[in-house]
C-alpha positions as CSV (number, residue, x, y, z in Angstrom):
1,M,13.4,44.8,-14.8
2,I,9.8,44.5,-13.4
3,I,9.3,42.0,-10.6
4,F,5.8,40.5,-10.0
5,D,5.1,38.6,-6.8
6,A,1.7,36.9,-6.9
7,H,1.2,36.3,-3.2
8,C,2.1,37.6,0.2
9,D,0.3,37.7,3.6
10,T,1.9,41.0,4.8
11,I,-1.3,42.9,5.6
12,T,-2.4,40.2,8.0
13,K,1.1,40.1,9.5
14,I,1.3,43.9,10.2
15,M,-2.2,43.7,11.8
16,E,-0.9,40.9,14.1
17,L,2.3,42.8,15.0
18,N,0.6,46.2,15.2
19,T,3.2,47.7,12.8
20,N,3.0,49.5,9.4
21,L,3.6,48.7,5.8
22,Y,6.3,51.2,5.2
23,Q,9.0,49.8,7.5
24,N,8.8,46.7,9.6
25,N,10.5,43.4,10.6
26,C,8.3,41.3,8.3
27,H,9.4,39.8,5.0
28,I,8.0,42.8,3.0
29,D,7.7,46.5,3.5
30,I,7.4,49.5,1.2
31,S,11.0,50.6,1.8
32,R,12.5,47.3,0.7
33,L,10.1,46.9,-2.2
34,K,11.2,50.2,-3.6
35,K,14.8,49.3,-3.3
36,S,14.2,46.0,-5.1
37,G,13.2,47.6,-8.4
38,N,10.0,48.1,-10.3
39,F,7.7,46.0,-8.2
40,V,4.2,44.6,-8.6
41,Q,3.1,43.0,-5.3
42,T,-0.2,41.1,-4.8
43,F,-1.4,41.4,-1.2
44,A,-3.8,38.7,0.0
45,A,-6.6,39.0,2.5
46,F,-6.0,35.6,4.2
47,I,-9.1,34.1,5.9
48,E,-7.8,32.0,8.8
49,P,-10.0,29.0,9.6
50,I,-10.9,30.5,13.0
51,Y,-13.1,33.0,11.3
52,S,-15.0,30.5,9.2
53,P,-17.8,30.3,8.4
54,A,-19.6,32.9,10.4
55,Y,-17.1,35.7,10.4
56,A,-15.2,35.0,7.1
57,M,-16.6,38.0,5.2
58,R,-16.2,40.3,8.2
59,R,-12.5,39.3,8.5
60,A,-12.0,39.9,4.8
61,M,-13.4,43.4,5.1
62,E,-11.2,44.1,8.1
63,I,-8.1,43.2,6.2
64,I,-9.1,45.1,3.1
65,D,-9.9,48.1,5.2
66,R,-6.4,48.0,6.7
67,F,-4.9,47.5,3.2
68,Y,-6.7,50.7,2.0
69,S,-5.6,52.6,5.1
70,E,-1.9,51.8,4.5
71,L,-2.2,52.7,0.9
72,N,-3.7,56.0,1.8
73,I,-1.0,56.8,4.4
74,Y,1.8,55.9,1.9
75,K,0.1,57.0,-1.3
76,D,3.2,58.7,-2.6
77,D,4.9,55.3,-2.7
78,I,2.3,52.7,-3.4
79,T,-1.0,52.5,-5.2
80,L,-3.8,50.0,-5.9
81,C,-3.9,48.6,-9.4
82,C,-7.0,46.9,-10.8
83,N,-5.9,46.3,-14.4
84,Y,-2.8,46.2,-16.7
85,N,-2.9,50.0,-17.4
86,D,-3.0,50.8,-13.7
87,I,0.2,48.8,-13.2
88,N,2.0,50.6,-16.1
89,E,0.9,54.0,-14.7
90,A,2.1,53.1,-11.2
91,L,5.5,52.0,-12.4
92,E,5.9,55.1,-14.5
93,Q,5.3,57.2,-11.4
94,N,7.9,55.1,-9.5
95,K,5.3,53.7,-7.2
96,I,4.8,50.1,-6.1
97,A,1.9,48.6,-8.0
98,A,-0.3,46.8,-5.4
99,M,-2.9,44.3,-6.3
100,L,-5.5,42.8,-4.0
101,S,-6.5,39.2,-3.6
102,I,-8.5,37.0,-1.2
103,E,-7.0,33.8,0.1
104,G,-10.0,31.6,1.0
105,G,-13.2,31.8,-0.9
106,E,-15.2,31.3,2.3
107,A,-15.1,35.1,2.5
108,L,-17.9,35.1,-0.1
109,Q,-20.1,33.0,2.2
110,G,-21.7,31.3,-0.8
111,D,-22.9,34.6,-2.4
112,L,-22.2,35.8,-5.9
113,G,-23.3,39.3,-4.9
114,A,-20.4,39.3,-2.4
115,L,-18.0,38.4,-5.2
116,R,-19.2,41.4,-7.2
117,N,-18.9,43.7,-4.2
118,F,-15.4,42.5,-3.5
119,Y,-14.6,43.2,-7.2
120,R,-15.9,46.7,-6.7
121,L,-13.5,47.0,-3.8
122,G,-10.6,46.2,-6.0
123,V,-10.2,42.4,-5.5
124,R,-8.9,40.9,-8.7
125,S,-7.9,37.4,-7.6
126,I,-9.4,34.8,-5.4
127,C,-7.7,31.7,-4.1
128,L,-10.8,29.5,-4.1
129,T,-9.9,27.5,-1.0
130,W,-7.3,27.5,1.7
131,N,-6.5,24.0,2.9
132,Y,-10.0,23.1,3.9
133,R,-13.5,22.6,2.4
134,N,-15.7,25.7,1.9
135,E,-18.8,26.5,-0.2
136,I,-16.7,26.5,-3.4
137,A,-14.6,23.3,-3.2
138,D,-12.5,21.0,-1.1
139,G,-9.0,22.1,-0.1
140,V,-5.9,20.0,-0.2
141,E,-6.4,18.8,3.4
142,D,-9.8,17.4,2.5
143,A,-8.6,15.7,-0.7
144,E,-9.3,12.2,0.7
145,S,-13.0,12.8,0.3
146,G,-12.5,13.1,-3.5
147,G,-14.6,16.3,-3.4
148,G,-14.2,19.0,-6.1
149,L,-16.2,22.0,-7.1
150,T,-19.7,22.4,-5.7
151,N,-22.6,23.7,-7.8
152,F,-21.9,27.2,-6.3
153,G,-18.2,26.8,-7.2
154,R,-19.1,26.2,-10.8
155,K,-21.3,29.3,-10.9
156,L,-18.5,31.3,-9.2
157,I,-15.9,30.4,-11.8
158,C,-18.3,31.5,-14.6
159,E,-18.9,34.8,-12.8
160,M,-15.2,35.4,-12.2
161,N,-14.6,34.7,-15.9
162,R,-17.3,37.2,-16.8
163,L,-16.1,39.9,-14.5
164,G,-12.5,39.5,-15.5
165,M,-10.9,38.1,-12.3
166,L,-8.0,35.7,-11.7
167,V,-9.0,32.2,-10.6
168,D,-6.3,31.0,-8.2
169,L,-5.9,27.2,-7.7
170,S,-3.3,27.2,-5.0
171,H,-4.6,25.2,-2.0
172,I,-7.4,23.4,-3.9
173,S,-7.9,19.7,-3.9
174,E,-6.7,17.7,-6.9
175,R,-10.3,16.9,-7.9
176,G,-11.2,20.6,-7.5
177,F,-8.3,21.6,-9.7
178,W,-9.5,19.4,-12.6
179,D,-13.1,20.5,-12.2
180,V,-12.0,24.2,-12.5
181,M,-10.0,23.4,-15.6
182,E,-13.1,21.9,-17.2
183,V,-15.3,25.0,-16.3
184,T,-13.0,28.0,-16.8
185,S,-13.0,29.9,-20.1
186,T,-9.9,32.0,-19.2
187,P,-6.4,31.2,-18.1
188,I,-6.0,30.4,-14.3
189,I,-3.1,31.1,-12.0
190,V,-1.6,28.9,-9.2
191,S,-0.2,31.8,-7.3
192,H,2.0,30.1,-4.8
193,S,2.7,26.4,-5.4
194,N,5.6,24.2,-6.5
195,A,6.3,20.9,-8.2
196,R,5.4,17.7,-6.4
197,K,8.0,15.7,-8.4
198,I,10.7,17.7,-6.6
199,C,9.0,18.0,-3.2
200,S,6.2,15.6,-2.3
201,H,4.2,18.1,-0.2
202,P,0.4,17.9,-1.0
203,R,0.4,21.7,-1.7
204,N,2.5,21.1,-4.7
205,L,1.4,20.2,-8.3
206,Y,1.7,16.9,-10.1
207,D,3.3,17.0,-13.5
208,E,-0.1,16.4,-15.2
209,Q,-1.4,19.5,-13.4
210,I,1.6,21.6,-14.6
211,T,1.0,20.4,-18.2
212,S,-2.7,21.4,-17.8
213,V,-1.8,24.9,-16.6
214,A,0.4,25.4,-19.6
215,K,-2.3,24.2,-22.0
216,N,-4.7,26.6,-20.3
217,G,-2.3,29.5,-20.8
218,G,-2.0,30.1,-17.0
219,V,1.0,30.7,-14.7
220,I,2.4,29.0,-11.6
221,G,4.1,31.1,-9.0
222,I,7.0,29.5,-7.2
223,N,6.5,29.4,-3.4
224,L,9.6,30.1,-1.2
225,Y,8.4,28.2,1.8
226,S,11.2,25.7,2.7
227,E,8.6,23.0,3.5
228,F,7.4,23.2,-0.2
229,L,10.9,23.3,-1.7
230,N,12.4,20.0,-0.5
231,N,11.5,17.1,1.7
232,S,14.0,18.0,4.4
233,G,12.4,21.4,5.1
234,K,15.8,23.1,5.0
235,A,16.1,24.8,1.6
236,T,18.5,26.9,-0.4
237,I,18.3,29.0,-3.5
238,K,19.3,25.9,-5.4
239,D,16.0,24.3,-4.4
240,I,14.1,27.2,-5.8
241,I,16.0,26.8,-9.1
242,N,15.2,23.1,-9.1
243,H,11.5,23.8,-9.1
244,I,11.8,26.4,-11.7
245,E,13.8,24.2,-14.0
246,H,11.4,21.2,-13.5
247,I,8.3,23.3,-14.4
248,V,10.1,24.9,-17.4
249,S,11.1,21.4,-18.6
250,I,7.4,20.5,-18.7
251,S,5.6,23.7,-19.6
252,G,8.3,25.8,-21.3
253,T,9.2,29.3,-20.1
254,D,5.8,31.0,-20.5
255,H,4.0,29.6,-17.5
256,I,6.3,30.2,-14.5
257,G,6.6,33.1,-12.1
258,L,7.0,34.0,-8.5
259,G,4.5,33.6,-5.6
260,A,6.8,34.0,-2.6
261,D,4.2,33.6,0.1
262,F,6.2,36.1,2.2
263,D,4.8,36.7,5.7
264,G,2.7,33.6,5.3
265,V,5.5,31.1,6.0
266,E,7.8,30.4,8.9
267,K,10.9,29.3,7.1
268,T,12.5,30.7,3.9
269,P,15.5,29.3,2.0
270,E,19.0,30.2,3.3
271,G,19.9,33.6,1.9
272,I,16.3,34.7,1.3
273,N,15.4,36.7,4.4
274,G,12.7,38.8,2.7
275,V,11.9,40.7,-0.5
276,E,15.3,42.4,-0.3
277,N,16.9,39.1,-1.4
278,I,14.5,38.3,-4.3
279,N,17.0,39.3,-7.0
280,K,19.3,36.5,-5.9
281,I,16.9,34.1,-7.7
282,F,17.4,36.0,-11.0
283,E,21.1,36.3,-10.5
284,E,21.3,32.5,-10.1
285,L,19.3,32.0,-13.3
286,A,21.7,34.2,-15.1
287,K,24.6,32.1,-13.9
288,L,22.9,29.1,-15.4
289,N,22.8,31.0,-18.8
290,Y,19.1,31.8,-18.8
291,S,18.7,34.6,-21.3
292,N,17.5,38.1,-20.1
293,E,14.3,37.5,-22.0
294,V,13.5,34.3,-20.1
295,I,14.5,35.8,-16.8
296,E,12.2,38.8,-17.4
297,K,9.3,36.3,-18.2
298,I,9.9,34.6,-14.9
299,A,10.3,37.8,-13.0
300,S,7.1,39.3,-14.2
301,G,6.3,38.9,-17.9
302,N,4.2,35.7,-17.6
303,F,1.9,37.0,-14.9
304,L,1.6,40.4,-16.6
305,R,0.6,38.6,-19.8
306,V,-2.3,36.9,-18.0
307,I,-3.3,40.1,-16.3
308,K,-3.3,42.0,-19.6
309,N,-5.5,39.2,-21.1
310,I,-8.0,38.9,-18.3
311,L,-8.4,41.9,-16.0
312,G,-11.1,44.4,-16.9
313,K,-12.4,42.6,-19.9
314,I,-16.1,43.1,-18.9
315,K,-17.3,45.6,-16.3
């Protein structure tokens, strides 16, 4: 079975800890990814607020440079994938299929040319905001202002649609979410967010948003941060399943996947110490009589469908 994780912050973490991607004490490393099965892992260049606005693009370039350095060192085990065919080729060669995203559109510094250059560097997904306002839209922490997409943000969505890039709506304000859904001509992703009905954290989605993602043909990646799983902040695998089942009850089984947020969170559910434990989620679903077909959709099939549909459509 192929496993697709739509979001991790591991490159930033290894930079902070001065370690490497092959074997470390983070949530993810190459050694454990390879043991976990056929893996597609999206690595995010996370732009921390301290770098914005003046140094946001520079920080993105630093992280992407480190990403490439690690891939070059461990090229026999992992490779960059920019489209669906790249993923298939990587898995056929028993390599980890690595995808590159940016978390925080402030890295673009309001420039569509920067977007196109990041695309040339292999970036195929952009999480439009982190928690705060940037040139594109308001983040969830600024939601009280009622702000959504800016004029630049609208142009950006159209250009991402044209290029063939994944528009990621995790962290965006509710108004921004609905603005994007009006503008986009392709399916979106919400790479690492959960259901607000189950856990009332503002990073999670209302049922109406979940319904909209399904109508759009997009996919929501379940986040494994305990604070997003239940209101007590102390979670178990059962809490992960609760979010999956709630989203499935609204959207069906074609719009749910995984966005673990490994190495970007402080607390993970009991029994989930890192990527080595990811299969416990699928084992639990099997115990609940989910079919192999549905489990494979959740594990990777739904995200891979969107990637096949979008990436590389126009060069």
